[in-house]
C-alpha positions, 0 to 999 in steps of 0.5 A, a space after each residue: 613256290 614248290 608243291 613241297 619244301 625243297 629237300 636239301 642235304 648239306 655235306 661237309 667234311 668238317 664240323 669243327 671251328 672254321 669258315 666252312 662249318 660256320 657257313 653251313 651253320 649260318 645256312 641251317 639257322 637262316 635258310 627260309 622255311 621252304 627248305 627242309 634240311 638234312 646234314 652229313 658231317 663228322 661227329 665233332 665239336 662244336 657244330 655236330 651236336 648243335 646240328 643234331 639237336 637243331 629244330 631245322 635239321 631233320 636228320 644227320 648222317 655221320 661221316 668219318 673225320 678227315 678220311 673217305 669211307 664207302 660205308 659212310 657214302 652208302 649211309 648217305 645214299 640211303 638217307 638221300 633215297 629215303 628222304 627224297 633229297 632234291 639238292 646236295 650242297 657240299 662244302 670243302 674237298 671231302 664234302 665235295 667228294 661225297 656229294 659228287 659220288 652220291 650223284 652216281 649212286 642216287 642220280 636224281 639229286 643235283 649237286 652244288 659245291 662250294 670249295 671254301 678256298 682252293 688248297 692246291 698250293 699246300 700239296 706236293 707235285 703228285 698230290 696236286 696233280 691227282 687233286 686237280 685230276 679228280 676235281 676235273 672228273 667230279 666237275 661233270 657231276 656238279 650242277 653249279 659251283 659256289 665261290 666265296 670270292 671272285 679270286 677263288 672263282 678265277 683260280 678254280 676256273 684257271 685250273 679247270 676244276 670249275 667252269 665259267 658257265 656254272 660258277 657263281 660268286 656269293 660272298 660270305 655274309 656276317 651276322 651282327 657281332 656280339 658286343 665285346 664284354 668289357 670285363 674279358 681279358 683284363 690282362 690285355 687292358 694295358 694302354 701302353 701295349 697295343 694288342 695285335 690280335 689273330 683269330 686263326 686256325 693253326 694250319 698250313 694255309 694260315 702261314 703262322 711262320 710268317 706271323 712268327 717272323 713279323 713278331 720277331 722283327 717287331 720285338 726289336 723295333 716295337 717292343 711294346 707291341 703285344 701279339 695275341 693269337 687265338 685258335 687251335 689246330 694241328 700246327 699249334 704245338 710246333 708254332 708255340 715251341 718255335 716262339 719259345 725257342 726264339 724267346 718271343 715273349 711278345 706273343 700270347 697264345 690263348 687257344 680256342 676262345 668262345 667269343 672272338 668279339 671279346 678279343 677284338 674288343 681289346 685289339 688295336 689291329 687284326 693281323 692275317 698272314 694267310 697264304 690264301 683264303 676263300 673269304 675269311 670270317 675273321 676279317 669280316 668280324 673285325 670290320 663289323 667291330 671297327 678293328 683295322 686289318 693288316 693282311 697278306 695280299 692274297 685271294 680272299 683277303 684282297 676282297 675284304 681289305 681295300 689297301 689304305 681304305 679299310 686296312 692294309 695289305 702286304 706281300 705274303 713273302 715280306 714280313 718287314 712289309 707286315 711290320 711296316 703296315 702294322 706301324 701305319 695303323 698303330 702310329 696314327 690313331 686318327 687314321 685308324 679311326 678312318 680305317 675302322 669307319 670305312 671297314 664298317 661301311 664296306 661290311 654293311 654294303 658288301 657282306 650282308 648276311 641276308 643278301 648272302 642267304 637270299 642268293 644262296 636260297 635262290 640258287 638252290 631253288 633254281 638247281 632244285 627245279 623250284 623256279 
């Protein structure tokens, strides 16, 4: 054990709903007591206020949302010097930028960075080139890289923004899920209309246009299917407008919901149409509750779903294959039960929260010089 607790600064460019902020929240609530924790993040719901009041958090430095600020960097540097921060653990692109530049200002800190998805595909050519160039420079200021899937690690190493010798794969861990409230969403309790749920953010990476096309095809071939989408984000208005224009009355938009378990409790299957993922929590949640998954065959998804074992994967460019995969699940109740049982077993074996937190704590101790 170190002579004093490890002083850890968690840096994230987001504190809204999503996998990165959720990962930070799990660390806040579950890291062992030999860590003292500070956070740098935007002041946005739902996590910022909870972190500010959390007994494990000794202080919060505020970052502007979705933009870089030298004034904010100076504020974080003051906190790092004052509190004698040992390790900075950054999450996502903007969090990683602050953390690595912080090392230039406060050389004593060591930086661990988690990408939470390699987002290169969403950028135009020049922006992609600039992002990779900046990340390759920041690589030299990074002690270790945490990747939430093997596919993410391989993609990052291939473009030179991570390195084989400093990369470690730590799968996201999932908590015990809430028990679904049987009184929630009573309108969805129609046995003649199987619910195809989505728990998503309305952003480019989640590929909601593919989901719209799947719903359009299904309206003709499977009019009883009911697509129910929960979530929010900058593309929500556009996607809802497109659904109205296409007269897709087989889709219900719920917006953000406080308890995903309640929707999963009504679902026959979970659909994911992502262009890429880090390691998606929605698929883990579905597995815990025994809801079969149909997902695109992309990085992240393919490490949670074993095709034909605990769900089905389909090509990201084939909405008809998505409809076919959904049909496999919904037309075979006994097969769906087998998928559900396999999903529960896989989650328990591979995505334990205790294992994820233990491996993260061990890595942070090593980087902080505690072992």
